[in-house]
Biopython code that builds the backbone (N, CA, C, O; Angstrom):
import numpy as np
from Bio.PDB.StructureBuilder import StructureBuilder

atoms = [
    (1, "MET", "N", (47.036, -27.164, -54.574)),
    (1, "MET", "CA", (46.478, -26.730, -55.576)),
    (1, "MET", "C", (45.338, -27.094, -56.285)),
    (1, "MET", "O", (45.033, -28.228, -56.656)),
    (2, "THR", "N", (44.596, -25.820, -56.484)),
    (2, "THR", "CA", (43.637, -25.957, -57.434)),
    (2, "THR", "C", (43.609, -26.867, -58.554)),
    (2, "THR", "O", (44.697, -26.961, -59.123)),
    (3, "MET", "N", (42.582, -27.629, -59.075)),
    (3, "MET", "CA", (42.522, -27.955, -60.683)),
    (3, "MET", "C", (42.257, -26.594, -61.446)),
    (3, "MET", "O", (43.132, -26.361, -62.280)),
    (4, "THR", "N", (41.407, -25.781, -61.373)),
    (4, "THR", "CA", (41.454, -24.369, -61.814)),
    (4, "THR", "C", (43.062, -23.893, -62.122)),
    (4, "THR", "O", (43.449, -23.658, -63.266)),
    (5, "ARG", "N", (43.810, -23.802, -61.094)),
    (5, "ARG", "CA", (45.431, -22.684, -61.067)),
    (5, "ARG", "C", (46.134, -24.166, -61.937)),
    (5, "ARG", "O", (46.939, -23.879, -62.823)),
    (6, "ILE", "N", (45.908, -25.398, -61.752)),
    (6, "ILE", "CA", (46.500, -26.064, -62.352)),
    (6, "ILE", "C", (46.570, -25.998, -63.969)),
    (6, "ILE", "O", (47.675, -26.126, -64.496)),
    (7, "LYS", "N", (45.705, -25.850, -64.570)),
    (7, "LYS", "CA", (44.776, -25.769, -65.638)),
    (7, "LYS", "C", (45.343, -24.224, -66.436)),
    (7, "LYS", "O", (45.629, -24.062, -67.623)),
    (8, "GLU", "N", (45.369, -23.319, -65.416)),
    (8, "GLU", "CA", (45.760, -22.071, -65.813)),
    (8, "GLU", "C", (47.506, -22.284, -66.144)),
    (8, "GLU", "O", (47.995, -21.997, -67.237)),
    (9, "GLU", "N", (47.939, -22.583, -65.514)),
    (9, "GLU", "CA", (49.607, -23.105, -65.094)),
    (9, "GLU", "C", (49.866, -24.030, -66.681)),
    (9, "GLU", "O", (50.870, -23.896, -67.380)),
    (10, "ILE", "N", (48.813, -24.863, -66.961)),
    (10, "ILE", "CA", (49.444, -25.589, -68.107)),
    (10, "ILE", "C", (49.391, -24.828, -69.445)),
    (10, "ILE", "O", (50.244, -24.621, -70.309)),
    (11, "LYS", "N", (47.775, -24.397, -69.287)),
    (11, "LYS", "CA", (47.472, -23.363, -70.753)),
    (11, "LYS", "C", (48.785, -22.339, -70.825)),
    (11, "LYS", "O", (49.379, -22.230, -71.897)),
    (12, "ALA", "N", (49.145, -21.723, -69.860)),
    (12, "ALA", "CA", (50.401, -21.234, -69.895)),
    (12, "ALA", "C", (51.562, -21.470, -70.483)),
    (12, "ALA", "O", (52.130, -20.663, -71.220)),
    (13, "LEU", "N", (52.043, -22.770, -70.142)),
    (13, "LEU", "CA", (53.188, -23.468, -70.859)),
    (13, "LEU", "C", (52.544, -23.779, -72.071)),
    (13, "LEU", "O", (53.448, -23.796, -72.907)),
    (14, "VAL", "N", (51.467, -24.036, -72.626)),
    (14, "VAL", "CA", (51.247, -24.299, -73.862)),
    (14, "VAL", "C", (51.215, -23.217, -75.030)),
    (14, "VAL", "O", (51.428, -23.430, -76.223)),
    (15, "ASP", "N", (50.863, -21.865, -74.344)),
    (15, "ASP", "CA", (50.878, -20.931, -74.712)),
    (15, "ASP", "C", (52.535, -20.649, -75.487)),
    (15, "ASP", "O", (52.630, -20.070, -76.570)),
    (16, "GLN", "N", (53.534, -21.078, -74.851)),
    (16, "GLN", "CA", (54.863, -20.716, -74.768)),
    (16, "GLN", "C", (55.192, -21.822, -75.964)),
    (16, "GLN", "O", (56.172, -21.413, -76.586)),
    (17, "LEU", "N", (54.756, -22.959, -76.445)),
    (17, "LEU", "CA", (55.092, -23.593, -77.632)),
    (17, "LEU", "C", (54.912, -22.974, -78.539)),
    (17, "LEU", "O", (54.120, -22.049, -78.717)),
    (18, "SER", "N", (56.028, -23.683, -79.557)),
    (18, "SER", "CA", (56.120, -23.209, -80.837)),
    (18, "SER", "C", (54.650, -24.250, -81.558)),
    (18, "SER", "O", (54.086, -25.118, -80.891)),
    (19, "ASP", "N", (54.361, -23.985, -82.650)),
    (19, "ASP", "CA", (53.339, -24.280, -83.465)),
    (19, "ASP", "C", (53.642, -25.673, -83.979)),
    (19, "ASP", "O", (52.797, -26.483, -84.363)),
    (20, "ASP", "N", (55.128, -25.872, -83.933)),
    (20, "ASP", "CA", (55.794, -27.302, -84.689)),
    (20, "ASP", "C", (55.633, -28.028, -83.440)),
    (20, "ASP", "O", (55.105, -29.113, -83.686)),
    (21, "VAL", "N", (55.826, -27.906, -82.434)),
    (21, "VAL", "CA", (55.783, -28.529, -81.213)),
    (21, "VAL", "C", (54.822, -29.146, -80.567)),
    (21, "VAL", "O", (54.821, -30.259, -80.041)),
    (22, "LEU", "N", (53.556, -27.910, -80.685)),
    (22, "LEU", "CA", (52.136, -28.186, -80.498)),
    (22, "LEU", "C", (51.668, -29.288, -81.452)),
    (22, "LEU", "O", (50.971, -30.236, -81.091)),
    (23, "GLN", "N", (52.121, -29.082, -82.731)),
    (23, "GLN", "CA", (51.518, -30.287, -83.887)),
    (23, "GLN", "C", (52.165, -31.535, -83.308)),
    (23, "GLN", "O", (51.622, -32.616, -83.541)),
    (24, "GLU", "N", (53.209, -31.492, -82.619)),
    (24, "GLU", "CA", (53.895, -32.827, -82.363)),
    (24, "GLU", "C", (53.340, -33.351, -81.150)),
    (24, "GLU", "O", (53.517, -34.553, -80.948)),
    (25, "LEU", "N", (52.554, -32.526, -80.105)),
    (25, "LEU", "CA", (52.196, -32.803, -79.154)),
    (25, "LEU", "C", (50.568, -33.494, -79.248)),
    (25, "LEU", "O", (50.165, -34.336, -78.445)),
    (26, "LYS", "N", (49.782, -32.970, -80.349)),
    (26, "LYS", "CA", (48.423, -33.148, -80.561)),
    (26, "LYS", "C", (48.372, -34.864, -80.454)),
    (26, "LYS", "O", (47.525, -35.287, -79.668)),
    (27, "PRO", "N", (48.826, -35.426, -80.848)),
    (27, "PRO", "CA", (48.665, -36.883, -80.780)),
    (27, "PRO", "C", (48.660, -37.515, -79.302)),
    (27, "PRO", "O", (47.994, -38.473, -78.909)),
    (28, "LEU", "N", (49.502, -36.790, -78.642)),
    (28, "LEU", "CA", (49.841, -37.571, -77.267)),
    (28, "LEU", "C", (48.390, -36.910, -76.445)),
    (28, "LEU", "O", (47.590, -37.601, -75.815)),
    (29, "LEU", "N", (48.296, -35.359, -76.646)),
    (29, "LEU", "CA", (47.343, -34.886, -76.034)),
    (29, "LEU", "C", (46.216, -35.725, -76.067)),
    (29, "LEU", "O", (45.835, -36.103, -74.959)),
    (30, "GLU", "N", (45.390, -36.235, -77.340)),
    (30, "GLU", "CA", (44.309, -37.203, -78.017)),
    (30, "GLU", "C", (44.580, -38.571, -77.115)),
    (30, "GLU", "O", (43.642, -39.179, -76.600)),
    (31, "ARG", "N", (45.769, -38.931, -76.997)),
    (31, "ARG", "CA", (46.100, -40.390, -76.323)),
    (31, "ARG", "C", (45.626, -40.197, -75.165)),
    (31, "ARG", "O", (44.823, -41.066, -74.824)),
    (32, "LEU", "N", (45.857, -39.212, -74.263)),
    (32, "LEU", "CA", (45.583, -39.016, -72.512)),
    (32, "LEU", "C", (44.033, -38.578, -72.825)),
    (32, "LEU", "O", (43.261, -38.849, -71.905)),
    (33, "SER", "N", (43.680, -38.192, -73.526)),
    (33, "SER", "CA", (42.091, -37.557, -73.716)),
    (33, "SER", "C", (41.183, -39.383, -73.728)),
    (33, "SER", "O", (40.144, -39.721, -73.160)),
    (34, "GLU", "N", (41.786, -39.901, -74.294)),
    (34, "GLU", "CA", (41.328, -41.441, -74.504)),
    (34, "GLU", "C", (41.385, -42.255, -73.158)),
    (34, "GLU", "O", (40.438, -42.913, -72.726)),
    (35, "TRP", "N", (42.490, -42.144, -72.608)),
    (35, "TRP", "CA", (42.858, -42.512, -71.682)),
    (35, "TRP", "C", (41.962, -42.478, -70.088)),
    (35, "TRP", "O", (41.721, -43.327, -69.230)),
    (36, "GLU", "N", (41.665, -41.081, -70.253)),
    (36, "GLU", "CA", (41.145, -40.351, -69.389)),
    (36, "GLU", "C", (39.632, -41.136, -69.105)),
    (36, "GLU", "O", (39.070, -41.357, -68.033)),
    (37, "ALA", "N", (39.246, -41.433, -70.388)),
    (37, "ALA", "CA", (37.775, -42.146, -70.704)),
    (37, "ALA", "C", (37.808, -43.735, -69.987)),
    (37, "ALA", "O", (36.952, -44.302, -69.308)),
    (38, "THR", "N", (39.017, -44.139, -70.390)),
    (38, "THR", "CA", (39.220, -45.659, -70.071)),
    (38, "THR", "C", (39.179, -45.442, -68.659)),
    (38, "THR", "O", (38.249, -46.117, -68.218)),
    (39, "PHE", "N", (39.797, -44.770, -67.681)),
    (39, "PHE", "CA", (40.295, -44.330, -66.101)),
    (39, "PHE", "C", (38.601, -44.580, -65.895)),
    (39, "PHE", "O", (38.069, -45.524, -65.311)),
    (40, "GLU", "N", (37.931, -43.401, -66.582)),
    (40, "GLU", "CA", (36.339, -43.444, -65.832)),
    (40, "GLU", "C", (35.466, -44.382, -65.730)),
    (40, "GLU", "O", (34.572, -44.422, -64.885)),
    (41, "ILE", "N", (35.779, -45.563, -66.989)),
    (41, "ILE", "CA", (35.148, -46.914, -67.169)),
    (41, "ILE", "C", (35.624, -47.369, -66.109)),
    (41, "ILE", "O", (34.833, -47.744, -65.243)),
    (42, "LEU", "N", (37.034, -47.462, -65.885)),
    (42, "LEU", "CA", (37.672, -48.381, -64.891)),
    (42, "LEU", "C", (37.002, -48.041, -63.318)),
    (42, "LEU", "O", (36.920, -48.957, -62.501)),
    (43, "GLN", "N", (36.623, -46.908, -63.042)),
    (43, "GLN", "CA", (36.206, -46.315, -61.880)),
    (43, "GLN", "C", (34.710, -46.378, -61.530)),
    (43, "GLN", "O", (34.166, -45.851, -60.560)),
    (44, "ASP", "N", (33.957, -47.364, -62.818)),
    (44, "ASP", "CA", (32.482, -47.281, -62.286)),
    (44, "ASP", "C", (32.303, -48.700, -62.568)),
    (44, "ASP", "O", (32.514, -49.198, -63.673)),
    (45, "PRO", "N", (31.819, -49.480, -61.305)),
    (45, "PRO", "CA", (31.718, -50.558, -60.626)),
    (45, "PRO", "C", (30.558, -51.134, -61.636)),
    (45, "PRO", "O", (30.648, -52.260, -62.126)),
    (46, "ASP", "N", (29.585, -50.350, -61.868)),
    (46, "ASP", "CA", (28.721, -51.164, -62.578)),
    (46, "ASP", "C", (29.158, -51.228, -64.011)),
    (46, "ASP", "O", (28.656, -52.133, -64.678)),
    (47, "MET", "N", (29.882, -50.539, -64.512)),
    (47, "MET", "CA", (30.360, -50.701, -66.357)),
    (47, "MET", "C", (31.373, -51.428, -66.084)),
    (47, "MET", "O", (31.837, -51.917, -67.114)),
    (48, "MET", "N", (32.066, -51.795, -64.921)),
    (48, "MET", "CA", (33.123, -52.694, -65.157)),
    (48, "MET", "C", (32.320, -54.399, -64.605)),
    (48, "MET", "O", (33.021, -55.386, -64.829)),
    (49, "GLU", "N", (31.137, -54.607, -64.031)),
    (49, "GLU", "CA", (30.251, -55.683, -63.962)),
    (49, "GLU", "C", (29.783, -55.798, -65.139)),
    (49, "GLU", "O", (30.027, -56.891, -65.650)),
    (50, "GLN", "N", (29.065, -54.913, -65.911)),
    (50, "GLN", "CA", (28.680, -55.017, -67.249)),
    (50, "GLN", "C", (29.840, -56.116, -68.058)),
    (50, "GLN", "O", (29.733, -57.316, -68.311)),
    (51, "LEU", "N", (30.825, -55.261, -68.292)),
    (51, "LEU", "CA", (32.308, -55.655, -68.809)),
    (51, "LEU", "C", (32.317, -57.176, -68.463)),
    (51, "LEU", "O", (32.125, -57.997, -69.360)),
    (52, "ARG", "N", (32.498, -57.494, -67.406)),
    (52, "ARG", "CA", (32.941, -58.985, -66.839)),
    (52, "ARG", "C", (31.653, -59.775, -67.393)),
    (52, "ARG", "O", (31.796, -60.789, -68.076)),
    (53, "GLN", "N", (30.535, -59.317, -67.102)),
    (53, "GLN", "CA", (29.482, -60.337, -67.753)),
    (53, "GLN", "C", (29.440, -60.524, -69.015)),
    (53, "GLN", "O", (29.588, -61.659, -69.468)),
    (54, "SER", "N", (29.209, -59.334, -69.903)),
    (54, "SER", "CA", (29.759, -59.928, -71.369)),
    (54, "SER", "C", (31.013, -60.475, -71.717)),
    (54, "SER", "O", (30.995, -61.200, -72.711)),
    (55, "GLU", "N", (32.131, -60.307, -71.134)),
    (55, "GLU", "CA", (33.006, -61.513, -71.260)),
    (55, "GLU", "C", (32.584, -62.963, -71.036)),
    (55, "GLU", "O", (32.859, -63.926, -71.753)),
    (56, "GLU", "N", (32.031, -62.948, -70.168)),
    (56, "GLU", "CA", (31.228, -64.433, -69.218)),
    (56, "GLU", "C", (30.242, -64.938, -70.737)),
    (56, "GLU", "O", (30.318, -66.039, -71.281)),
    (57, "ASP", "N", (29.507, -63.975, -71.092)),
    (57, "ASP", "CA", (28.611, -64.523, -72.053)),
    (57, "ASP", "C", (29.269, -64.930, -73.636)),
    (57, "ASP", "O", (28.799, -65.680, -74.492)),
    (58, "TRP", "N", (30.564, -64.100, -73.642)),
    (58, "TRP", "CA", (31.358, -64.574, -75.101)),
    (58, "TRP", "C", (32.126, -65.756, -74.994)),
    (58, "TRP", "O", (32.517, -66.358, -75.994)),
    (59, "ARG", "N", (32.424, -66.214, -73.551)),
    (59, "ARG", "CA", (33.191, -67.461, -73.270)),
    (59, "ARG", "C", (32.127, -68.342, -73.364)),
    (59, "ARG", "O", (32.346, -69.460, -73.833)),
    (60, "ARG", "N", (31.152, -68.074, -73.046)),
    (60, "ARG", "CA", (29.914, -69.686, -72.976)),
    (60, "ARG", "C", (29.067, -69.382, -74.248)),
    (60, "ARG", "O", (28.067, -70.070, -74.456)),
    (61, "GLY", "N", (29.406, -68.410, -75.087)),
    (61, "GLY", "CA", (28.920, -68.660, -76.802)),
    (61, "GLY", "C", (27.660, -68.386, -76.853)),
    (61, "GLY", "O", (26.873, -68.954, -77.610)),
    (62, "GLN", "N", (27.326, -67.368, -75.938)),
    (62, "GLN", "CA", (25.852, -66.700, -75.534)),
    (62, "GLN", "C", (25.845, -65.171, -76.489)),
    (62, "GLN", "O", (25.604, -64.085, -75.960)),
    (63, "VAL", "N", (26.069, -65.292, -77.565)),
    (63, "VAL", "CA", (26.178, -64.578, -78.442)),
    (63, "VAL", "C", (25.221, -64.115, -79.641)),
    (63, "VAL", "O", (24.441, -64.987, -80.023)),
    (64, "VAL", "N", (25.158, -62.841, -80.314)),
    (64, "VAL", "CA", (24.290, -62.672, -81.104)),
    (64, "VAL", "C", (25.018, -62.376, -82.559)),
    (64, "VAL", "O", (25.922, -61.545, -82.473)),
    (65, "SER", "N", (24.820, -62.824, -83.663)),
    (65, "SER", "CA", (25.362, -62.201, -84.416)),
    (65, "SER", "C", (25.074, -61.124, -85.056)),
    (65, "SER", "O", (23.929, -60.682, -84.966)),
    (66, "TRP", "N", (25.985, -60.504, -85.795)),
    (66, "TRP", "CA", (25.556, -58.812, -86.179)),
    (66, "TRP", "C", (24.491, -59.050, -87.278)),
    (66, "TRP", "O", (23.548, -58.274, -87.123)),
    (67, "ARG", "N", (24.350, -59.827, -88.277)),
    (67, "ARG", "CA", (23.307, -60.081, -89.193)),
    (67, "ARG", "C", (22.108, -60.077, -88.373)),
    (67, "ARG", "O", (21.166, -59.345, -88.674)),
    (68, "ASP", "N", (22.069, -60.896, -87.286)),
    (68, "ASP", "CA", (20.513, -61.292, -86.554)),
    (68, "ASP", "C", (20.248, -59.526, -85.888)),
    (68, "ASP", "O", (19.164, -58.948, -85.957)),
    (69, "VAL", "N", (21.312, -59.026, -85.373)),
    (69, "VAL", "CA", (21.050, -57.746, -85.181)),
    (69, "VAL", "C", (20.288, -56.632, -85.846)),
    (69, "VAL", "O", (19.336, -55.953, -85.461)),
    (70, "ARG", "N", (21.239, -56.651, -87.354)),
    (70, "ARG", "CA", (20.563, -55.658, -88.144)),
    (70, "ARG", "C", (19.492, -56.110, -88.705)),
    (70, "ARG", "O", (18.990, -55.213, -89.381)),
    (71, "ARG", "N", (18.854, -57.144, -88.753)),
    (71, "ARG", "CA", (17.793, -57.596, -89.152)),
    (71, "ARG", "C", (16.703, -56.671, -88.165)),
    (71, "ARG", "O", (15.857, -55.849, -88.517)),
    (72, "ASP", "N", (17.026, -57.081, -86.996)),
    (72, "ASP", "CA", (16.137, -57.039, -86.123)),
    (72, "ASP", "C", (15.559, -55.161, -85.657)),
    (72, "ASP", "O", (14.757, -54.720, -84.833)),
    (73, "VAL", "N", (16.438, -54.539, -86.652)),
    (73, "VAL", "CA", (16.512, -52.978, -86.284)),
    (73, "VAL", "C", (15.623, -52.216, -87.593)),
    (73, "VAL", "O", (15.487, -50.993, -87.617)),
]
sb = StructureBuilder()
sb.init_structure("model")
sb.init_model(0)
sb.init_chain("A")
sb.init_seg("    ")
for serial, (resi, resn, name, xyz) in enumerate(atoms, 1):
    if name == "N":
        sb.init_residue(resn, " ", resi, " ")
    sb.init_atom(name, np.array(xyz, "f"), 0.0, 1.0, " ", f" {name:<3s}", serial, name[0])
structure = sb.get_structure()
């Protein structure tokens, strides 16, 4: 099944829901959207390497204070 067809079916289902149900589902859909962004990051090898490096920098104490960052801007 194509993504276009899946989206059409989901939209048809959403159109059948009452306003009250849609209001209750909205936070769930927002959360799913956040998870999608997280999944995209997890699939990006360069981004994951940058995250690993930043965690290592943090453990080693190689950080810059927010005051120093603000001063440079």
